[in-house]
C-alpha positions in Angstrom: 0.0 0.0 0.0 1.1 3.6 -0.5 2.6 5.8 2.2 3.3 2.9 4.4 -0.4 2.1 5.0 -1.4 -1.5 5.3 -5.0 -0.7 4.4 -5.9 0.1 0.8 -8.5 2.8 1.4 -9.6 3.0 -2.2 -10.5 -0.7 -2.1 -12.2 -0.2 1.3 -14.3 2.7 0.0 -15.7 0.6 -2.8 -17.6 -1.4 -0.2 -19.3 1.7 1.2 -22.2 2.9 -1.0 -22.3 6.3 0.6 -19.0 7.3 -0.8 -20.6 7.4 -4.3 -22.6 10.4 -3.3 -21.7 14.1 -3.4 -22.3 16.5 -0.5 -22.6 20.2 -1.4 -21.7 19.1 -5.0 -18.4 17.6 -4.0 -17.3 14.0 -3.2 -18.1 13.2 0.4 -15.2 13.3 2.9 -16.6 11.8 6.0 -14.7 12.8 9.2 -17.4 12.1 11.8 -17.0 8.4 12.6 -16.8 9.1 16.4 -20.5 10.0 16.1 -21.4 7.1 13.8 -19.6 5.0 11.3 -20.6 4.4 7.7 -21.9 1.0 6.7 -20.3 -1.4 4.1 -22.6 -3.1 1.5 -22.0 -6.4 3.3 -23.8 -5.1 6.4 -26.6 -3.5 4.4 -27.0 -6.8 2.5 -27.3 -8.8 5.7 -30.3 -6.8 6.7 -32.0 -7.2 3.3 -31.2 -10.9 3.3 -32.8 -11.5 6.7 -36.0 -9.8 5.7 -36.0 -11.4 2.3 -35.1 -14.9 3.1 -35.6 -15.9 6.7 -37.6 -13.3 8.6 -39.0 -15.0 11.7 -38.9 -14.5 15.4 -36.0 -16.1 17.4 -36.1 -18.6 20.3 -39.7 -19.6 19.4 -40.3 -21.4 16.1 -39.1 -24.9 15.3 -39.5 -24.3 11.6 -36.5 -23.8 9.3 -36.4 -20.0 8.9 -37.0 -19.4 12.6 -34.2 -21.8 13.5 -31.9 -20.0 10.9 -32.8 -16.6 12.4 -32.0 -17.8 15.9 -28.7 -19.3 14.7 -27.6 -16.1 12.9 -28.6 -13.9 15.9 -26.8 -16.1 18.4 -23.8 -16.4 16.1 -23.4 -12.6 16.1 -23.0 -12.8 19.9 -20.3 -15.4 19.5 -18.5 -13.2 17.0 -18.7 -10.2 19.4 -17.5 -12.4 22.4 -14.5 -13.5 20.3 -13.8 -9.9 19.1 -13.6 -8.5 22.7 -12.1 -11.6 24.4 -15.2 -12.6 26.4 -15.7 -16.2 27.5 -19.0 -16.9 25.8 -22.3 -15.5 24.7 -23.5 -15.8 28.3 -21.4 -12.6 28.9 -23.0 -10.6 26.1 -26.3 -8.8 26.6 -27.7 -7.0 23.6 -29.1 -3.6 24.3 -29.9 -0.6 22.1 -26.6 1.2 22.5 -23.8 2.1 24.9 -26.1 4.5 26.8 -28.7 1.7 27.5 -25.9 -0.6 28.6 -24.6 1.8 31.2 -28.1 2.7 32.4 -28.8 -1.0 32.8 -25.8 -1.3 35.1 -26.8 1.9 37.0 -30.4 0.8 37.4 -30.0 -3.0 38.1 -26.6 -3.3 39.8 -26.6 0.2 41.1 -30.0 0.1 42.8 -29.1 -3.0 44.6 -25.6 -2.3 45.6 -25.3 1.5 46.1 -26.3 2.9 49.5 -26.4 6.3 51.1 -22.9 7.7 51.5 -21.3 5.4 49.0 -18.8 6.8 46.5 -19.2 6.5 42.8 -16.0 7.4 40.8 -16.1 8.7 37.2 -13.9 11.2 35.4 -13.8 14.6 33.8 -13.6 12.9 30.4 -16.9 11.2 30.4 -19.6 11.4 27.7 -23.0 12.2 29.1 -23.9 8.5 28.7 -21.3 7.6 31.4 -22.2 10.6 33.6 -25.9 11.3 33.8 -26.9 7.7 34.8 -24.5 8.0 37.8 -25.8 11.4 38.7 -29.3 10.0 38.7 -28.2 7.0 40.8 -26.3 9.2 43.3 -29.4 11.4 43.7 -31.7 8.4 44.2 -29.5 6.7 46.7 -27.8 9.7 48.5 -24.4 8.6 47.2 -21.4 10.8 46.4 -20.2 11.3 42.9 -16.5 11.9 42.6 -14.4 12.8 39.5 -10.9 11.9 38.4 -9.3 15.2 37.3 -7.2 15.7 34.2 -3.5 16.6 34.2 -2.3 20.1 33.9 -2.4 19.9 30.1 -6.0 18.6 30.1 -4.9 15.6 28.1 -4.8 12.6 30.4 -6.0 11.5 33.8 -4.2 12.9 36.8 -3.2 9.5 38.2 -2.4 10.9 41.7 -5.9 12.3 41.9 -7.2 8.9 40.7 -5.3 7.2 43.6 -6.6 9.8 46.1 -10.1 9.1 45.0 -9.6 5.3 45.4 -8.8 5.9 49.1 -12.6 6.7 49.4 -13.2 3.0 48.4 -15.7 3.8 45.6 -18.3 1.1 45.1 -17.9 1.5 41.3 -15.4 3.1 39.0 -16.9 3.9 35.6 -14.5 5.4 33.0 -14.2 5.9 29.3 -11.6 3.8 27.5 -11.1 6.5 24.8 -12.3 10.1 25.0 -14.6 11.2 22.2 -13.3 14.7 22.5 -9.6 14.4 23.4 -9.0 11.1 21.7 -7.0 10.0 24.8 -6.8 6.2 25.2 -6.9 5.5 28.9 -5.0 2.6 30.6 -8.1 0.9 31.7 -6.2 -2.3 32.6 -4.1 -0.3 35.2 -7.2 1.6 36.4 -9.1 -1.7 36.9 -6.2 -3.3 38.7 -5.8 -0.4 41.1 -9.6 -0.1 41.6 -9.9 -3.8 42.4 -7.4 -3.4 45.3 -10.1 -1.2 46.9 -13.0 -3.6 46.2 -14.5 -1.5 43.4 -16.6 -2.8 40.6 -15.3 -1.4 37.3 -17.2 -0.4 34.2 -15.5 0.6 31.0 -17.2 2.7 28.4 -15.9 1.2 25.2 -18.0 3.1 22.6 -14.9 4.9 21.2 -12.4 2.0 21.7 -14.1 -1.2 20.5 -14.4 0.1 16.9 -10.8 1.2 16.6 -8.4 -0.8 18.8 -8.0 -4.4 19.8 -9.9 -5.0 23.0 -9.7 -7.9 25.4 -12.0 -7.6 28.4 -10.4 -10.5 30.3 -7.0 -8.9 30.0 -8.5 -5.5 31.1 -10.2 -7.3 34.0 -13.2 -5.1 34.1 -16.6 -6.2 35.4 -18.6 -4.4 32.6 -17.8 -3.2 29.2 -20.3 -1.2 27.0 -20.3 -0.6 23.3 -22.4 0.4 20.3 -22.7 -1.4 16.9 -23.3 1.8 14.9 -19.8 3.1 15.7 -18.2 -0.1 14.4 -19.8 -0.4 10.9 -23.0 -1.9 12.3 -26.6 -0.6 12.3 -28.1 1.8 14.8 -30.4 0.5 17.5 -28.1 -2.2 18.9 -25.2 -2.4 21.3 -23.9 -4.7 23.9 -23.1 -4.9 27.6 -20.3 -7.3 28.5 -20.5 -8.5 32.1 -18.7 -11.2 34.0 -20.9 -14.2 34.5 -20.8 -13.8 38.3 -22.0 -10.3 38.3 -24.6 -10.7 35.6 -26.0 -13.7 37.5 -26.4 -11.5 40.6 -28.3 -8.8 38.9 -32.1 -8.5 38.4 -33.4 -7.8 34.9 -35.0 -4.4 34.3 -37.8 -5.5 32.1 -40.3 -8.4 32.3 -42.0 -10.1 29.4 -41.5 -12.8 26.8 -38.2 -14.6 26.1 -36.6 -13.5 29.4 -38.4 -16.0 31.5 -38.0 -19.7 32.2 -41.4 -20.3 33.6 -44.4 -18.2 34.7 -47.4 -19.1 36.9 -50.2 -16.7 38.0 -48.2 -15.4 40.9 -44.5 -16.3 40.3 -41.9 -16.6 37.7 -38.3 -17.7 37.1 -35.7 -16.1 34.9 -34.2 -17.4 31.7 -30.5 -18.2 31.6 -27.8 -15.7 30.8 -27.8 -13.5 28.8 -31.5 -13.9 27.8 -32.9 -12.8 31.1 -31.9 -9.2 30.3 -33.5 -9.3 26.8 -37.3 -9.0 27.2 -39.6 -9.3 24.2 -38.7 -9.5 20.5 -35.1 -8.7 20.0 -33.6 -6.4 17.4 -33.0 -9.4 15.3 -31.9 -7.7 12.1 -29.6 -5.5 14.1 -27.9 -8.4 15.8 -27.4 -10.2 12.5 -26.1 -7.1 10.8 -23.8 -6.5 13.8 -22.3 -9.9 13.1 -21.7 -8.9 9.5 -19.9 -5.8 10.7 -17.7 -7.8 13.0 -16.9 -10.1 10.0 -15.8 -7.1 8.0 -13.6 -5.7 10.9 -12.0 -9.1 11.3 -11.3 -9.4 7.6 -9.4 -6.1 7.7 -7.9 -6.8 11.1 -8.2 -4.7 14.3 -4.4 -4.3 14.6 -4.2 -3.0 11.0 -7.1 -0.6 11.7 -5.3 0.7 14.8 -2.0 1.2 13.0 -3.8 2.9 10.1 -5.6 5.4 12.3 -2.5 6.1 14.3 -0.7 7.2 11.1 -3.6 9.3 10.1 -3.7 11.0 13.4 0.0 11.8 13.3 -0.4 13.2 9.8 -3.4 15.3 10.8 -1.6 16.7 13.9 1.5 17.5 12.0 -0.6 19.3 9.4 -2.6 21.3 11.9 0.3 22.2 14.2 1.9 24.0 11.2 -1.1 26.3 10.9 -1.2 29.6 12.9 -4.1 30.3 15.3 -5.0 26.6 15.7 -5.6 25.1 19.1 -5.5 21.3 19.4 -7.1 19.5 22.3 -5.8 16.2 23.7 -2.5 14.3 23.2 -0.2 15.8 20.5 1.8 14.2 17.7 4.5 12.8 20.0 1.8 10.8 21.9 -0.2 9.2 19.1 0.3 5.8 20.8 -2.3 6.9 23.4 -4.6 8.8 21.0 -7.5 7.3 19.1 -8.6 8.5 15.7 -10.0 11.8 17.1 -8.6 15.2 16.5 -10.5 18.1 18.2 -9.4 21.7 17.4 -10.3 25.3 17.5 -9.6 28.1 15.1 -9.0 31.4 17.0 -11.5 33.9 15.7 -14.0 31.5 14.1 -16.8 29.7 15.9 -16.8 25.9 15.6 -20.3 25.9 14.1 -19.2 28.3 11.4 -16.2 26.1 10.8 -18.4 23.1 10.3 -20.7 25.0 7.9 -17.7 25.9 5.8 -16.3 22.4 5.9 -19.8 21.2 4.7 -19.6 23.6 1.7 -16.4 21.7 0.7 -18.1 18.3 1.1 -16.5 17.5 4.4 -18.5 16.2 7.3 -17.1 17.1 10.8 -18.7 17.6 14.2 -18.9 20.9 16.1 -20.3 21.4 19.6 -19.7 20.0 23.1 -20.0 16.4 21.8 -22.2 15.2 24.6 -19.3 15.9 27.0 -20.3 19.3 28.2 -18.4 19.3 31.5 -15.2 18.4 29.7 -15.6 21.0 27.0 -17.1 23.9 29.0 -15.7 23.4 32.5 -12.3 21.8 31.8 -11.3 23.1 28.4 -13.4 26.3 29.0 -14.7 26.4 25.5 -18.3 26.9 24.3 -17.7 24.3 21.6 -14.9 22.6 19.7 -14.5 21.3 16.1 -13.8 17.5 15.8 -12.4 15.4 13.0 -12.6 11.6 13.6 -11.2 8.9 11.3 -11.8 5.3 10.4 -10.6 2.6 8.1 -12.1 4.4 5.1 -10.1 7.6 5.5 -6.7 8.6 4.1 -4.3 11.4 3.9 -6.1 13.0 1.0 -9.2 13.5 3.3 -6.9 15.3 5.8 -5.4 17.5 3.0 -9.0 18.5 2.0 -9.7 19.4 5.7 -6.6 21.5 5.9 -7.6 23.3 2.7 -11.0 23.9 4.3 -9.3 25.5 7.3 -7.5 27.9 4.9 -10.9 28.8 3.5 -12.2 29.5 7.0 -9.3 31.7 7.8 -9.7 33.6 4.5 -13.5 34.2 5.1 -12.9 35.4 8.6 -9.7 37.4 7.7 -7.6 35.4 10.1 -4.4 35.2 8.0 
């Protein structure tokens, strides 16, 4: 491959129908994969094939197409378990998204195990999905919500502050694996190890890590790991909660209904086995099957290759941006790309991020501007009203970054910032 890349982006893009379209009259440059990824034809086809060839409910029918639907749905869980290093499908609960996975833990595990005066430890990097559920739980239970502060550069965790917070013996430590604003990849294996010394349960928000870097939950040692399919080439409306068998077995399901029960009488019931006791009613069958197709695609490319590809892209992007005057970059810089995911957030002095995004759009480039559902981080830590964000994936290349740099030049020209 050219430029030392192991992934042939031109070949990859042929699998993604959306790259055949124009935006604002120009070929689409998609730099917003941290929000949601694009979908390859193989994933789209898997949904069409389900509805065209074997549409039936799962876990119920004993006829051919129902058995095939059940098999394909269950196979997708096996694929996910293998991808993230889980023991079996018993550890994989399908939910709508990362947000629902974290809320499930806060409502089921949290309501049972958190008491008045207990400490809950999160961080200043968290997405609202790993912040608001704990605020709600703390309010319901009279618990205390603590935050791991960032270092003086606002790039990484202040590990001394982390250790100080552990002295409060938090019942749960819930942290992001990779920041959707800073791009920082946190050492969740070390965080888990230290938290376990204080008896803490550990939840890792993997929404921004599972699509981009190799993940092994057993190696991390966490109790929970949450992720979303739509950020890893899969469809919207489905995600997963990994949990250890011991802790999932101890938790009560949130919803009651069909499929999650073993037996029901007029006045009693017993739960189905793991993980089905948490999946009441008809599942998002096509979503699970398509998620399996997305995992197949990721495995074909290779997670290690995807990681190396993005690391080179980030380094190239940072080098390009750091050479431009009046640019402020947030998160680890080019000499620390080993701890930075495919996210580059920036500000152009004198231009509002929303205006920047509009001008990028006029050039056919999709980026995100705002607080990125991490308002405390952006407004209270970085002290910005909003920031611009480019985020990369396996279908991006240096040419996309060059076009973004050219768009920045257009912004500066329009606002007379040269």
